[in-house]
C-alpha positions in Angstrom: 116.8 152.2 85.0 115.7 148.8 86.4 117.1 147.7 89.8 119.4 144.6 89.8 118.1 142.6 92.7 120.1 140.6 95.2 120.7 136.8 94.9 118.3 136.0 97.7 116.2 132.9 97.1 113.0 133.4 95.2 109.9 131.1 95.2 107.8 130.2 92.2 104.6 130.9 94.1 105.5 134.4 95.2 108.1 135.6 92.7 107.3 133.4 89.7 110.7 131.6 89.8 112.9 129.5 92.0 116.3 127.7 91.8 116.4 124.0 92.5 119.9 123.5 93.7 121.8 120.5 92.3 118.7 118.4 91.5 119.9 117.4 88.0 123.5 116.6 88.8 122.9 112.8 88.8 121.1 113.1 85.5 123.6 115.2 83.6 125.4 112.2 82.0 122.2 110.8 80.5 121.2 114.3 79.2 124.7 114.8 77.8 124.5 111.5 75.9 121.1 112.4 74.5 122.3 115.8 73.2 125.8 114.6 72.0 125.1 114.5 68.3 123.4 117.9 68.1 125.1 120.9 66.4 127.1 123.1 68.7 126.8 126.8 69.5 123.3 127.4 68.3 121.1 130.1 69.6 118.2 127.7 70.0 117.6 124.1 68.7 114.0 123.0 69.0 114.0 119.3 69.9 111.5 116.6 69.3 111.7 112.8 69.4 114.0 112.8 72.5 113.0 109.4 73.6 116.2 108.7 75.5 115.3 111.2 78.2 111.5 111.3 77.9 111.1 109.1 81.0 113.4 111.3 83.0 111.3 114.3 82.1 108.0 112.6 82.6 105.8 113.0 85.7 107.4 110.0 87.4 110.9 110.7 86.3 113.7 112.2 88.4 113.2 115.7 86.9 109.6 115.6 85.8 108.4 114.6 89.2 109.7 117.9 90.6 107.5 119.8 88.2 104.5 117.5 89.0 104.6 118.8 92.6 103.4 122.1 91.2 101.2 121.0 88.2 99.8 117.6 89.3 99.7 114.1 88.0 98.8 115.1 84.4 102.1 117.0 84.1 103.8 116.5 80.7 106.8 118.0 78.9 105.4 119.9 75.9 108.3 121.7 74.3 112.1 121.5 74.5 114.9 123.9 73.3 118.6 123.6 73.7 120.5 126.9 74.1 124.3 126.7 73.5 126.0 130.1 74.2 129.7 130.3 73.8 132.5 132.8 72.7 131.6 132.0 69.1 127.8 132.4 69.7 127.3 135.2 72.2 123.9 136.6 71.4 121.5 138.9 73.3 117.8 138.3 73.9 115.6 141.3 74.7 112.9 141.4 77.3 109.8 139.4 76.4 107.2 136.9 77.4 107.1 133.3 75.9 103.7 133.4 74.2 103.4 130.3 72.0 103.0 126.5 72.3 103.8 123.7 69.9 100.9 121.5 68.6 100.5 118.6 66.3 98.0 119.9 63.8 96.4 123.3 63.0 92.8 123.3 64.3 91.0 126.6 64.6 89.9 127.1 68.2 88.6 130.3 69.7 91.3 132.2 71.5 94.2 130.4 69.8 96.2 132.4 67.3 98.1 133.7 65.5 99.9 130.6 64.0 103.5 130.4 63.1 106.0 127.8 61.9 109.4 127.7 63.6 112.1 125.1 62.7 109.4 123.2 60.9 107.2 123.0 64.1 103.7 124.4 64.3 103.3 127.1 67.0 100.2 128.9 68.1 99.6 131.6 70.7 97.1 130.3 73.3 95.1 132.4 75.8 97.4 133.9 78.4 95.5 132.0 81.1 96.9 128.7 79.8 100.5 130.0 79.8 99.9 131.2 83.4 99.2 127.6 84.4 102.4 126.3 82.8 105.9 126.0 84.2 109.2 126.3 82.3 112.4 124.8 83.6 116.0 125.4 82.6 118.4 122.5 83.3 122.0 123.9 83.5 124.6 121.7 81.9 127.3 124.2 82.6 127.8 126.8 85.4 126.5 130.3 84.7 128.0 133.2 86.5 126.9 136.8 86.5 129.4 137.6 83.8 128.4 134.6 81.6 124.9 135.8 80.5 122.5 134.3 83.1 118.8 134.4 82.3 117.4 137.7 83.7 113.9 137.7 85.1 111.5 140.4 86.4 110.1 138.8 89.6 106.4 138.8 90.0 105.8 139.9 86.4 104.1 136.5 85.8 101.0 138.1 87.4 100.7 140.8 84.8 98.8 138.9 82.2 99.7 139.6 78.5 102.0 142.5 78.6 101.9 144.7 75.4 105.4 145.2 73.9 105.2 148.9 74.5 104.7 148.3 78.2 107.4 145.6 78.7 110.3 147.9 79.8 108.1 149.9 82.2 107.1 146.6 83.8 110.8 145.5 84.1 111.7 148.8 85.7 108.8 148.5 88.2 109.6 144.8 89.2 113.4 144.9 89.0 115.8 142.4 87.6 117.0 139.1 89.1 120.0 137.3 87.4 119.5 133.5 87.5 123.1 132.4 88.2 123.5 128.6 88.5 125.9 125.7 88.9 125.9 122.7 86.5 123.1 120.5 87.7 120.9 123.3 89.0 117.5 123.9 87.6 115.7 127.2 87.4 111.9 126.9 87.2 109.6 129.8 86.4 106.1 130.6 85.5 106.1 130.4 81.7 104.8 134.0 81.0 107.3 135.8 83.3 109.2 138.6 81.6 112.8 137.5 80.9 115.9 138.4 78.9 119.6 137.6 78.4 122.5 139.9 77.7 125.6 138.9 75.7 128.2 137.4 78.1 130.8 139.8 79.4 133.2 136.9 79.9 131.9 134.3 77.5 132.3 130.6 78.2 130.3 127.7 77.0 126.8 127.9 78.6 124.4 125.2 77.7 120.8 125.2 79.0 118.1 122.6 78.2 114.8 124.5 78.5 111.5 122.6 78.8 108.0 123.8 79.0 105.5 121.8 81.1 101.7 121.7 81.2 99.3 119.9 83.4 96.2 119.8 81.2 94.9 118.8 77.8 94.2 121.3 75.1 90.7 122.1 73.9 88.9 121.6 70.7 91.0 118.7 69.4 94.3 120.5 69.6 97.1 118.3 70.9 100.5 119.1 72.4 103.3 118.0 70.2 105.4 117.1 73.2 109.1 116.0 73.2 
């Protein structure tokens, strides 16, 4: 049985994740406007062409600049997904690592594969070392309590490399579980390959999260990030 850790502050350097308190509050109206026409209560909507908030999320924008402190001046948002959990859409997500990136065209490059298509977008699994140099952020549009299905992470599991599926639960038990509770306007940032999961909400209320992957480098061999 994995240990449920306390809510003490984590750091992205040591634990692989940290909470940025209230940093997106001033930007929530612009984000809400950009997302207003999207379908509600979807497990995950993969977004592209989000020009209305591209500047905000870029390396000199109010949110992107926070990520650039970790990844440098070449920081770019490379994938965006909206999660909209509610009483009508109260799913679970098992423990896993995020292992794919979205690219413009299929170009065979050593170490990149297998290839998949999700929501019409071309995904490929890159070397784990690339994922280890990436950061994922979750912008909370609504508050998330312990009873409303916060993201669960296994601190320090971002240092494990590619974890075989058969070894995932043993790693979670070894590292423990931290629930990423948040207020609207908070951002949780984590090393992209950290082990994470989400339970169904015990007390479901609307819980929208805009999740964005960031990278600080170009891809090799002619591959290009699709971006947002």
